[in-house]
NUZABA-841501 format. One line per 5 residues: number of its first residue (from 1); their letters; for each residue x, y, z of N, C-alpha, C, O. Coordinates in steps of 0.02 Angstrom, whole numbers, plus 50000, padded with zeros to 5 digits. Atoms other than C-alpha are relative to their C-alpha. Layout:
NUM> a> X:Y:Z:X:Y:Z:X:Y:Z:X:Y:Z ~ ...
END
This chain:
1> xxxxx> 50004:50018:50070:49008:51407:50253:50021:50058:49955:50055:50047:49905 ~ 49983:49942:50041:49026:51583:50184:50054:50040:50036:50040:50072:50086 ~ 49945:49965:49969:49194:51656:50224:50006:50069:49970:50003:50078:49909 ~ 49995:49931:50023:49213:51843:50214:50072:50017:49982:50099:50067:50006 ~ 49931:49990:50019:49385:51829:50136:50003:50038:49934:49977:50015:49883
6> xxxxx> 49994:49960:50061:49426:51965:50010:50052:49971:49952:50057:49994:49895 ~ 49948:50030:50043:49568:51856:49941:49973:49947:49953:50009:49924:49909 ~ 50029:50052:50043:49449:51732:49859:49972:50032:49937:49954:50091:49936 ~ 50031:49973:50061:49386:51751:49681:49925:50010:50011:49896:49983:50058 ~ 50071:49985:49993:49209:51814:49656:49956:49939:49989:49976:49890:49958
11> xxxxx> 50050:50052:50009:49055:51706:49662:49931:50029:50012:49924:50086:50032 ~ 50070:49979:49991:48865:51716:49669:49966:49955:50052:49972:49893:50048 ~ 50041:50035:49951:48756:51667:49817:49928:50022:49989:49915:50082:49982 ~ 50071:49984:50007:48567:51658:49797:49963:49976:50062:49970:49918:50083 ~ 50045:50016:49944:48445:51662:49943:49929:50006:49972:49908:50060:49952
16> xxxxx> 50066:49999:50030:48271:51614:49883:49949:49968:50045:49966:49933:50093 ~ 50054:50029:49962:48102:51564:49950:49937:50041:49992:49935:50087:49951 ~ 50064:49964:50003:47925:51625:49979:50004:50065:50039:50054:50080:50071 ~ 50005:49941:49957:47870:51786:50059:50000:49977:50073:49975:49923:50089 ~ 49998:50012:49927:47899:51793:50248:50044:49941:50019:50035:49912:50073
21> xxxxx> 49956:50057:49985:48035:51659:50239:50067:50022:50028:50106:49979:50049 ~ 49937:49976:49972:48180:51769:50296:50055:50014:49950:50114:50017:49968 ~ 49950:49988:50052:48267:51802:50130:50039:50065:50012:50100:50065:50013 ~ 49968:49935:49990:48301:51986:50163:50038:50001:50066:50091:50031:50071 ~ 49966:50005:49935:48346:51950:50344:50069:49967:49991:50118:49989:50020
26> xxxxx> 49937:50035:50012:48480:51828:50284:50048:50043:49957:50108:50043:49969 ~ 49958:49954:50040:48543:51952:50152:50032:50052:50045:50092:50065:50041 ~ 49974:49949:49954:48561:52086:50286:50053:49970:50046:50105:50001:50057 ~ 49951:50033:49955:48651:51963:50402:50066:49990:49964:50119:50004:49993 ~ 49938:50012:50037:48777:51917:50268:50036:50065:49983:50097:50069:49986
31> xxxxx> 49969:49936:50016:48806:52097:50218:50032:50031:50062:50086:50060:50058 ~ 49971:49974:49937:48835:52148:50400:50065:49963:50017:50112:49994:50041 ~ 49938:50038:49988:48963:52008:50418:50056:50025:49956:50114:50029:49978 ~ 49949:49973:50046:49054:52076:50266:50026:50067:50026:50086:50081:50022 ~ 49980:49936:49971:49055:52249:50346:50046:49989:50059:50098:50022:50066
36> xxxxx> 49958:50015:49943:49125:52175:50507:50069:49975:49979:50118:49985:50015 ~ 49937:50024:50026:49261:52094:50401:50039:50055:49963:50088:50041:49928 ~ 49967:49942:50031:49309:52269:50340:50000:49997:49924:50047:50020:49892 ~ 50006:50001:50072:49251:52235:50164:49957:50058:49976:49914:50084:50013 ~ 50039:49946:50031:49182:52368:50049:49937:49969:49970:49941:49924:49929
41> xxxxx> 50063:50029:50022:48998:52333:50018:49955:50053:49968:49960:50112:49982 ~ 50052:49958:50031:48858:52404:49912:49939:49956:49992:49943:49899:49970 ~ 50062:50037:50004:48677:52350:49919:49951:50037:49954:49944:50098:49958 ~ 50047:49971:50048:48549:52377:49782:49931:49967:50008:49925:49910:50028 ~ 50068:50026:50002:48362:52356:49770:49962:50034:49944:49982:50089:49923
46> xxxxx> 50038:49968:50054:48232:52391:49634:49965:50062:50026:49939:50064:50082 ~ 50029:49936:49979:48168:52568:49640:49925:49995:50015:49899:50035:50053 ~ 50073:50006:49988:47987:52507:49638:49984:49976:50070:49927:49984:50093 ~ 50014:50027:49934:48006:52427:49809:50008:50054:50053:50063:50065:50079 ~ 50001:49946:49950:47958:52567:49928:49955:49981:50059:49930:50026:50094
51> xxxxx> 50046:50022:49947:47857:52462:50052:50020:50027:50068:49977:50052:50104 ~ 49978:49978:49934:47962:52506:50204:50042:50063:49997:50039:50106:50041 ~ 49952:49945:50005:48092:52630:50143:50021:50009:49927:50022:49962:49888 ~ 49976:49985:50068:48152:52716:49986:50073:49981:49992:50092:49954:49940 ~ 49928:50010:50007:48338:52699:50022:50030:49951:50051:50089:49956:50068
56> xxxxx> 49975:50054:49957:48352:52550:50139:49969:49934:49979:49912:49932:49956 ~ 50028:50066:50004:48330:52364:50123:49976:49984:50070:50014:49988:50118 ~ 50031:50011:49935:48211:52319:50264:49966:49932:50001:49929:49915:49955 ~ 50031:50065:49994:48160:52146:50323:49932:50007:50033:49915:50059:50060 ~ 50065:49999:49967:47987:52100:50387:50007:50006:50075:49960:50025:50110
61> xxxxx> 49987:49993:49929:48067:52097:50560:50027:50069:50017:50050:50081:50073 ~ 49979:49930:49992:48113:52282:50537:50075:50009:50006:50097:50063:50027 ~ 49929:49989:50006:48300:52253:50521:50013:50034:49934:49979:50020:49884 ~ 49988:49962:50061:48373:52370:50393:50074:50013:49989:50115:50008:50035 ~ 49931:49983:50020:48531:52417:50300:49995:50049:49942:49952:50040:49898
66> xxxxx> 50004:49952:50056:48564:52565:50184:50009:49967:49932:50048:49920:49925 ~ 49995:50028:50067:48541:52529:50000:49992:50055:49948:49974:50112:49964 ~ 50008:49954:50056:48540:52611:49830:49944:49973:49956:49950:49919:49927 ~ 50053:50022:50045:48376:52600:49734:50020:50013:49927:50047:50066:49911 ~ 49982:49992:50071:48400:52572:49546:49940:49980:49956:49898:49940:49976
71> xxxxx> 50053:50014:50049:48285:52568:49394:50012:49936:49960:49964:49902:49941 ~ 49984:50057:50043:48376:52432:49299:50063:49966:50024:50102:49994:50062 ~ 49940:50037:49980:48509:52300:49319:50063:50033:49974:50116:50028:50005 ~ 49941:49968:50029:48627:52399:49207:50029:50052:50048:50090:50063:50049 ~ 49975:49950:49953:48639:52534:49341:50044:49968:50054:50089:50001:50080
76> xxxxx> 49959:50034:49950:48711:52406:49462:50072:49995:49976:50118:50008:50015 ~ 49932:50005:50028:48860:52377:49348:50036:50067:50003:50096:50070:50018 ~ 49970:49934:49999:48890:52564:49338:50018:50024:50070:50067:50059:50080 ~ 49991:49975:49932:48876:52593:49525:50043:49955:50045:50067:49977:50097 ~ 49962:50048:49958:48966:52438:49592:50074:50003:49983:50101:49957:49952
81> xxxxx> 49928:49991:50011:49143:52504:49584:50036:50001:50067:50009:50025:50117 ~ 49958:50001:49940:49280:52478:49711:49964:49969:50059:49964:49996:50115 ~ 50034:50037:49946:49179:52352:49812:50025:49928:50001:50050:49902:49952 ~ 49983:50071:49993:49213:52178:49878:49937:49957:49998:49939:49900:49975 ~ 50062:50038:49994:49032:52124:49907:49942:50043:49975:49936:50101:49994
86> xxxxx> 50061:49967:50024:48872:52171:49815:49940:49960:50023:49937:49899:50013 ~ 50063:50031:49981:48701:52133:49889:49944:50025:49955:49942:50085:49939 ~ 50056:49981:50043:48544:52133:49782:49937:49969:50030:49932:49908:50037 ~ 50062:50025:49971:48371:52120:49860:49944:50002:49948:49947:50042:49901 ~ 50059:50004:50044:48207:52075:49772:50020:49993:49927:49995:50028:49883
91> xxxxx> 49972:50009:50068:48301:52013:49618:49947:49980:49949:49956:49993:49890 ~ 50052:50021:50047:48141:51942:49542:49969:50059:49964:49940:50050:49910 ~ 50029:49941:50031:48086:52120:49503:50046:50031:49947:50024:50076:49910 ~ 49955:49973:50049:48239:52156:49396:49990:49969:49931:49960:49916:49925 ~ 50002:50026:50068:48252:52133:49208:50048:49941:49994:50089:49929:50038
96> xxxxx> 49958:50059:50011:48336:51978:49135:50075:50016:49999:50117:49972:50008 ~ 49930:49980:50001:48498:52077:49121:50035:49992:50067:50096:49993:50069 ~ 49970:50008:49934:48525:52052:49308:50046:49938:50002:50094:49936:50040 ~ 49959:50061:50001:48596:51879:49269:50070:50016:49975:50119:49997:50007 ~ 49934:49982:50027:48736:51947:49161:50037:50049:50045:50098:50047:50051
101> xxxxx> 49968:49953:49953:48767:52088:49285:50033:49962:50056:50091:49975:50074 ~ 49973:50040:49946:48791:51962:49425:50061:49959:49977:50110:49953:50013 ~ 49945:50038:50027:48902:51854:49315:50062:50044:49991:50118:50024:50008 ~ 49945:49954:50011:49009:52004:49267:50032:50020:50067:50093:50022:50072 ~ 49973:49980:49934:49027:52060:49449:50042:49943:50029:50097:49954:50054
106> xxxxx> 49964:50058:49973:49078:51884:49504:50065:49988:49962:50116:49972:49991 ~ 49940:50009:50041:49201:51871:49359:50053:50053:50015:50112:50042:50005 ~ 49954:49947:49980:49278:52034:49420:50027:49989:50071:50065:50031:50096 ~ 49974:50016:49934:49312:51952:49589:49956:50024:50057:49978:50026:50114 ~ 50046:49974:49950:49161:52021:49681:49954:49944:50025:49928:49905:49985
111> xxxxx> 50049:50045:49971:49056:51917:49800:49931:50032:49990:49920:50088:50011 ~ 50066:49973:50015:48875:51939:49744:49948:49959:50040:49945:49898:50033 ~ 50051:50033:49960:48733:51899:49865:49932:50026:49976:49918:50085:49981 ~ 50064:49982:50030:48560:51897:49786:49943:49968:50039:49946:49908:50056 ~ 50059:50027:49966:48392:51877:49875:49939:50013:49957:49933:50067:49927
116> xxxxx> 50060:49989:50039:48225:51852:49790:49951:49942:50005:49968:49887:50026 ~ 50051:50052:50003:48064:51756:49770:50016:49952:49943:50030:49974:49887 ~ 49987:50048:50053:48091:51595:49674:49938:49986:49959:49943:49965:49901 ~ 50063:50012:50036:47906:51579:49627:49953:50060:50008:49955:50095:50059 ~ 50050:49947:49996:47768:51703:49588:49938:49974:50036:49938:49917:50060
121> xxxxx> 50060:50020:49962:47594:51698:49665:49963:49942:49968:49920:49911:50000 ~ 50031:50057:50034:47541:51567:49536:50041:49936:50009:50021:49883:49985 ~ 49958:50058:49990:47681:51450:49589:50047:49986:49941:50072:49930:49935 ~ 49956:50008:50058:47783:51478:49430:50066:50035:50014:50068:50084:50052 ~ 49935:49968:49990:47970:51520:49424:49995:50075:49983:49964:50094:49934
126> xxxxx> 50009:49928:50002:47987:51708:49447:50059:50036:49966:50114:50036:49992 ~ 49952:49956:50034:48080:51817:49321:50068:49969:49991:50073:49911:49969 ~ 49932:50025:50011:48269:51798:49318:50025:49953:50054:50082:49929:50050 ~ 49976:50042:49944:48278:51695:49478:50024:49931:49980:50077:49910:50003 ~ 49974:50067:50019:48292:51522:49395:50069:50004:49968:50112:49962:49981
131> xxxxx> 49935:49993:50034:48437:51582:49286:50054:50019:50050:50111:49997:50044 ~ 49951:49982:49948:48523:51660:49437:50018:49939:50042:50076:49929:50058 ~ 49986:50059:49960:48505:51500:49537:50043:49950:49961:50086:49917:49991 ~ 49962:50046:50041:48575:51398:49392:50074:50020:49996:50117:49977:49990 ~ 49931:49975:50008:48731:51507:49382:50035:50014:50066:50095:50029:50066
136> xxxxx> 49970:49985:49934:48762:51530:49569:50041:49942:50026:50026:49884:50013 ~ 49961:50052:49966:48894:51437:49665:49964:49974:50062:49970:49915:50078 ~ 50036:50019:49939:48784:51435:49821:49927:50021:49995:49912:50079:49979 ~ 50071:49984:50000:48594:51426:49829:49970:49975:50066:49977:49916:50083 ~ 50034:50018:49938:48497:51427:49993:49926:50016:49992:49907:50073:49979
141> xxxxx> 50072:49989:50002:48309:51403:49993:49977:50001:50073:49985:49953:50110 ~ 50025:49992:49933:48231:51469:50152:49924:49993:49998:49892:50006:49947 ~ 50072:50013:49999:48054:51430:50207:49965:50038:50056:49994:50052:50108 ~ 50044:49972:49949:47913:51513:50300:49960:49942:50030:49973:49884:50014 ~ 50045:50049:49972:47780:51422:50400:49930:50013:49972:49907:50070:49971
146> xxxxx> 50068:49994:50029:47610:51389:50320:49953:50026:50054:49946:49997:50107 ~ 50046:49970:49952:47484:51501:50406:49935:49962:50007:49895:49975:50051 ~ 50063:50038:49999:47345:51377:50369:50006:49933:50036:49959:49910:50067 ~ 49994:50067:49969:47416:51211:50431:50063:49991:50042:50070:49941:50077 ~ 49940:50005:49960:47587:51243:50509:50058:49962:49967:50111:49956:49998
151> xxxxx> 49946:50034:50036:47690:51145:50380:50050:50050:49972:50040:50111:49978 ~ 49951:49957:50033:47841:51213:50289:49967:50034:49940:49936:50000:49899 ~ 50032:49962:50054:47782:51350:50170:50052:50017:49947:50108:50038:49963 ~ 49957:49981:50055:47858:51377:49999:49964:50044:49949:49994:50065:49900 ~ 50040:49960:50046:47718:51473:49912:49979:50067:50031:49969:50071:50092
156> xxxxx> 50025:49935:49979:47666:51656:49921:49929:50006:49972:49920:50022:49913 ~ 50070:49998:50022:47476:51652:49912:49974:50071:50004:49977:50104:50056 ~ 50027:49931:50004:47397:51815:49855:49929:50000:50027:49887:49959:50006 ~ 50066:49996:49969:47246:51865:49958:49953:50047:49963:49892:50045:49974 ~ 50040:49951:50036:47186:52003:49842:49986:49976:49929:50023:49935:49902
161> xxxxx> 50018:50017:50069:47101:51987:49672:50035:50049:49953:50010:50103:49940 ~ 49961:49959:50046:47232:52056:49554:50042:49953:49958:50080:49913:49984 ~ 49964:50045:50045:47304:51969:49401:50068:50026:49978:50104:49992:49941 ~ 49934:49975:50017:47458:52080:49385:50053:49956:50031:50045:49933:50088 ~ 49947:50042:49974:47618:51982:49406:50033:50033:50061:50045:49999:50111
166> xxxxx> 49968:49964:49946:47697:52115:49517:49949:50041:50038:49921:50089:50012 ~ 50042:49962:49955:47591:52174:49662:50037:50003:50067:50043:49953:50102 ~ 49964:49993:49937:47689:52244:49808:49950:49996:50058:49895:50023:50053 ~ 50046:50005:49943:47613:52201:49975:50033:49966:50059:50090:49943:50055 ~ 49978:50031:49938:47630:52133:50149:49950:49948:50021:49921:49914:49980
171> xxxxx> 50044:50052:49974:47527:52022:50262:49927:50010:49981:49887:49963:49985 ~ 50069:49988:50023:47367:52104:50201:49990:49978:49927:49934:49973:49904 ~ 50002:50018:50070:47410:52050:50023:50022:49928:49986:49998:49897:49940 ~ 49972:50067:50010:47506:51886:50039:50003:49962:50065:50005:49990:50120 ~ 49989:50043:49943:47520:51738:50154:50042:49941:49977:50035:49918:49921
176> xxxxx> 49960:50059:50018:47647:51596:50157:49959:49937:50012:49929:49928:50065 ~ 50036:50063:49993:47570:51425:50127:50041:49943:49970:50085:49953:49929 ~ 49964:50060:50023:47630:51247:50096:49972:49977:49933:49924:50005:49907 ~ 50020:50029:50065:47614:51145:49936:49927:49977:50001:49889:49991:49955 ~ 50067:50029:49998:47454:51057:49992:49946:50053:50007:49894:50049:49974
181> xxxxx> 50049:49945:49993:47363:51214:50048:49997:50041:49936:49944:50064:49916 ~ 49998:49963:50063:47420:51302:49889:49959:49965:49947:49918:49996:49913 ~ 50037:50038:50050:47352:51163:49778:49925:50001:50014:49884:50007:49968 ~ 50071:49999:49982:47187:51159:49873:49969:50068:49985:49914:50072:49957 ~ 50027:49933:50012:47164:51348:49864:49996:50015:49926:49947:50045:49903
186> xxxxx> 50002:49989:50072:47209:51354:49679:49941:49963:49968:49908:49990:49924 ~ 50057:50038:50026:47081:51217:49643:49934:50034:50017:49889:50037:49975 ~ 50061:49965:49979:46948:51311:49742:49990:50064:49959:49934:50080:49940 ~ 50005:49939:50040:46988:51472:49646:49979:49984:49929:49940:50021:49899 ~ 50019:50020:50069:46973:51381:49479:49926:49981:49996:49892:49998:49947
191> xxxxx> 50071:50019:49998:46803:51309:49528:49957:50063:50005:49906:50069:49971 ~ 50038:49938:49992:46743:51481:49584:50000:50041:49936:49949:50070:49918 ~ 49996:49963:50063:46804:51561:49422:49956:49968:49946:49924:50003:49908 ~ 50042:50034:50050:46718:51428:49316:49926:50010:50014:49886:50017:49968 ~ 50070:49989:49981:46555:51451:49412:49977:50070:49984:49918:50082:49971
196> xx> 50018:49930:50013:46562:51639:49385:49991:50014:49925:49961:50065:49906 ~ 50006:49989:50074:46572:51619:49193:49932:49983:49974:49919:49989:49914
END
């Protein structure tokens, strides 16, 4: 479906889903294919994401690829020169300017591959991801498996008590769960919060 042809005009691909669904794994796979096709690639990630490595994009399965950490989406435009393919991991953590950056890169003939959470821990659309999905030529939603019932998981359930929107974490902080388990847990949390007041 995705041809690593440098002769095609630029476009945007979005890989989205919950935590532990394989988004970064798929991003790494596509970027490696571009390298095998002798294309010039550059991969970016938000500087705040230091869970596994400062200067690599690393999947939960420990696959990794070198990357450039950046503070803002504007830095991507400045650094993405003389490339055929740009990869961006954890796009939900970037500012809203990431949408225009991706559009500009694609308009310049660059293939842009973006991976990120489509929903936050509350089940709401996360940051710039909806706008990126709306403007992308290709959108793939990948799924994890619900750790509570075994169904397809699309939610990232936070296990810790923290109301901040951005909380970096792993299996000790989040778990993938399905729609039904998510709704049940949210209802239980609301009852517990009301009882505590």
